[in-house]
N, C-alpha and C positions, 0 to 999 in steps of 0.2 A: 504495477500502480495503475490505479483506475484513468481511463483515457480522458476525463472531464479535467484531469489535471495539468493537461498538456495544452498549449497554445497551438493554432493553427498553422503559425509559423515555425521558427524554429527555437523555440524558447520552452522550458516548462513553465507553467502557471502557478507559481506560490504565492501570487498576489494576496490568496486567501490563506496560506499555509505557511508564509514565510520564507539567494546567493547574490550579490550588492543586496542588502538588508538593511530595514528600520523596523525600530521598535516602537510600540506607542507610547511607552514612557522613557523617561531620561535617565532612569537608573535602573539596573538590574537586579531582581531581588536575589537574595543568596539561594543556594541550591537547597531546595526543598519547599521552593514557591513556584508556581506557574509563571510561565512567561508567555505573553501574548504577541507572538509573531505576527506583524500586519503585512509586510509584503518582501516577498524576495524572487528574482527572477535568476533563473539558470539557462543560459545561452548555449545552444550547440548550433554547427552550421555543418552543412554536407560537404565533407572535404574526402580526399584518397584516404588520409589518415584518420578522420572524425573527431580532431582535435575538439574541446570545448572552446568556444569562442566568446571572447569579451570584447563587445561594441565599444566601449568607453575610448579605447586605446588601439584597437584593431589589431590585435595579438592573438595568436593562438597559444594555448596553454599546454606546456609540455607534461601536466602534470597527470597521472594516472588517475589519481583518485580526486580528480575535481568535483565530481558529482558528489562522492561523499562530503566533501569539504563542503560543498554548497548545503546539502541535506544538512550539516550540523548546524549551517547558521538557522534552517528552517527549524529545527529540534532547540535550539535556544543557546547556540554556542557562538562566543567571541572567538579572534583572533589570541593567542598568547601575548601578542606583543601589543594587544588594544590598549590605548590611552584616552579612550574617551572620557570615561570615569576620573582617573588618574592614573598616570603611569606606575608600573611595578618596578622597584629600584633591582639591580643585578643581584644584589643579596636578598631578596624578599621583602616582605613587609605585610602590610595590609592586604593580603590576598584576596579576602572575602570582599572587599570593596574596591579595590585598584584593579588592573589588568583585564583578564578574563573572569575575573571574580571567582575563578575555581582553585583550590589550592595545592593541587598535585599536579598542576602543569608549572613546569619552570618559567620563570620570569624571562621575557626573552625580548629581543628588537625585531623589528621588522626585517626579515631574512630575504626580503626579495633581490636578485642577482647576488646573493653572495653565498652560493652556495652549488658546491661544483657536481660533476656527473657521479662522483664518487662520494655523494653526501657528505662532504667535507665543507667546514667554513672556509672562505678564501676571501679576499679584498674585494670590493665591490667591483664588478664587471662592467663598467660603463659604454663596451662595444654591445652588449647583449641588451641593455636597455635603451639602445638609440630610437629614439620615436617616441618613447612612452614618456607621459606626465611624470613618471616617478623615477625619473633620470635625472639626478643633480646631486650636488655636495649636501644637500639637506636631507637624503636619503643615505647617508653612511652609515652602516650599522655600528652598533655600540660592542666592542670587543669584550667588555667587561664582564658582559653575560655569559651563561653557560645554557643556551637553550636546548631544547630536546627537538633535534632535527628530523625526528619521526614522527611528531605529531601530526597529524591529519589537518587540524588547523593551523598550522605552520604554514608560512610561504617557503615551502621547498619544493622545488620546481623539477625533481630529475627521478627516473624509475630506482635507482639504487636506493633511495631511501624509503625505508619500510614502515608505511605509515600506520599509526595507533592512533586510538582513543583512549585515555586514562579511564580509570574507574570513576574519577570524578566528574569527566565528562560524561561516562555513560548514564552515571545518576541523573545530572543534569537533563539529558535528552530523553530517558525514560519518564522523569515527573513532567517535563514539558508534554510530552505524548498523551501522559496520564490528565493532565490538567486543562491544557489549553483548549478550549470549545473548539477553535477551527480547526484542529487536527483529529477529532473522534472518527472520522472518516477512515482514518487509516489504520485505527484499531480492530482487532479481530479475537475470536476464541478459536483456539485450534485444538483440532483432535487429531491424534496421530495414527489412530488405526479405525476400525470399525465403530459404529455407534448403533446401539440397538434400544430402542423405546419399549419399555416393557408396562409402562403407566400411562398416566395421563400428565403430559409434560406441554408447558408454554414459554416458546422460547421469544424474546430473550428473557433467559431466566437470572438471577441473582449471579452476580459475578460477571456476566457479560459486559463487553463496553457500549455505552450508550447509542452505538449504530446499531447493535444487533448482528454486527458480521461475525461470521463462520467460516473456518477453514476446515474440511475434513479430508483427512488423508486415507479415505477406505469408505466402504459403503453404510448407508443409512438405512436401518432396517426398523420401520414399526410394525411390531409384533401382533400377532391375531389378538383382537381384544384392545389394544393399546391406541392412544390419541396423540397425535401431536400437533399443536396449534404455533404457527409462525408467524408473529405479527408484524416483523420489520427486520430491515438487513439484509444483506447477501449471504447467502448460504452457497459456498464454492467448494466445487469438488474435484478430487484428482481425475486424470483421465481415466483410468479403469473402474471408477465408483459410479454406482447406482444408488438411488432412492428408491428402496423397494417396500410397498405396501402391502404387508401380507392379507390374507382373507380375513374380514372383519377387523381389521386395523384401518384408521381415519386419519388422512393430513386434511387440515384445513391451513391455506396458505394465503398470506397478506404479504408477500415480499418478495424476493427474486432468488431463483435457484439458476445456476451458473457454473461457469469452470473456474479454475484457478491456472489452468495450463492447460493449452489445446483444449479439445471436445471433450467431455464426460460422456457417461451413458445414457442418462436420463432417469424419468420416472418409471417405475415398473407396478401397475395396481392388480393386484391378484383378485379373482373371482373364485366361484365354485362351479365347477363344469356340470354338476349334477344337481343344481339348483336354480330356479328362476331368480333373477336379479332382485336383490333385497338388502336394506342396509344392515341386517342380523347378521347374513352369511358371506357377503362381499366386501373386499376391500373398497374404500373410497379416496378418491382425489379430489377435493374442492378447493377452488380458487376464487379469490374475489377478485374486486375492479383492481387495476393498475398492478396487479400481480404478474410477474415475468418468469418465463423459462427459456434459458438461453444455451446457446453452443454445447446442445446435445447431440448426440448420433439420432436418437429418439427421444423429443420433447416428454411426450407422455405416452405409455403404451398400456393398453388392457388388456388382459390374459384371461381367459375364461369368464367373460363377463364382468371385470373388474370396473368399479363404477367412476366414470370421468365425469364432473360437475363444474366445468369451468366457464367463469361468468367475465367477461370483459378482461380477460387475460391476453396478455402478449407474449406469444411464440416467436422468438426473434433468433435467427441465425442458428437454426437448426437444421441438421442433415435432413430429417423428417421431423414434421410439427408432431404428428400423432400417427400411432398405430392402434387399430382396433381388432383384435385377433379372434378367429372362428369360435363362434360359442352358439349351442344349440337353442337358446333362448332368446327373447327378444331384450332390447337393451331400453325399457320404459325410464329408468333413471337416470340415465347418462345424457349429457348435451353439452354443447358448447354455445354459449350465449354473447353474442355480439364480442367476438374474439377476432383477435389480429394475428395473421401468419405472416412474419415478413422475413426477407432476406435482403441486407444492405450492402453485402458485400459478396464479391467472388469466393468461397471459401475453398477448403482444400477438395471439398468433395465435386467440385466445379460445377455447382448450382449456380443457378442466374443470379 
């Protein structure tokens, strides 16, 4: 998850993206309609056990799926026992308008302190809830219900419950992710293998999310004579991957090239060892203002005179920002114009 979604303290910043949560409307639309989550905070606290922490009543959560539960709220889900709109009776009822407004989740009471370590329903455990504002006769669960104890959005607090989302919950989350404008930064296009550009392409293409974000689990190669223009988004590469611009291929970058896990290999621009530098014989990497190349072994490397034309580009946390290989001719077309080369943390290469 991008670092900008985390608070400097010990919480996940979902004030933009939706755990204790609020919606900007008083009624949740049925599945198939976008949900606009306004605020969610997911708290964590550094402890030997690293349990999620809920500051309202100073309790640690024993739920191994707490993050999944709270992110479910980010993506438009309520608890199965939700009664804000109208409670859903034990035998079911208006499932589209009551409870969690999802029809394949069993009607449920609040299960807090009434499920044991074997994932079985038990009488309300007053000793376990001591000190909690949710402890008292008003919170005794209704045993006429047959709830699904394994649902991630239920209040089942032990490891032996095997948490799941239902198909209806999955649909709700997918449609919230696709339609909520506050969540578009999380969406991406995924390529599971090498990608080769053989013609003239511009990204984002039709079918890309509005963010333009792309994950590539392989190399991205721009073939001779081909051209790729990237106008927005974060293009993220696997650790073994590189972006290879072949001789006479061209990349026009107005976006971010970065890793998705660990460092990636970086950009390689191929030239022509037997010819003077020219746009008709050499590969071209051209980057515009506010473009970024991040977290690479080598940000951009030029081989055999490959042309690097970087303008107000940020080279961020790379092991080496750039390498220009040996070449018998001059580099009249290559330049770094008002670029920034920066390292903001001590990385695994032990650079300053």
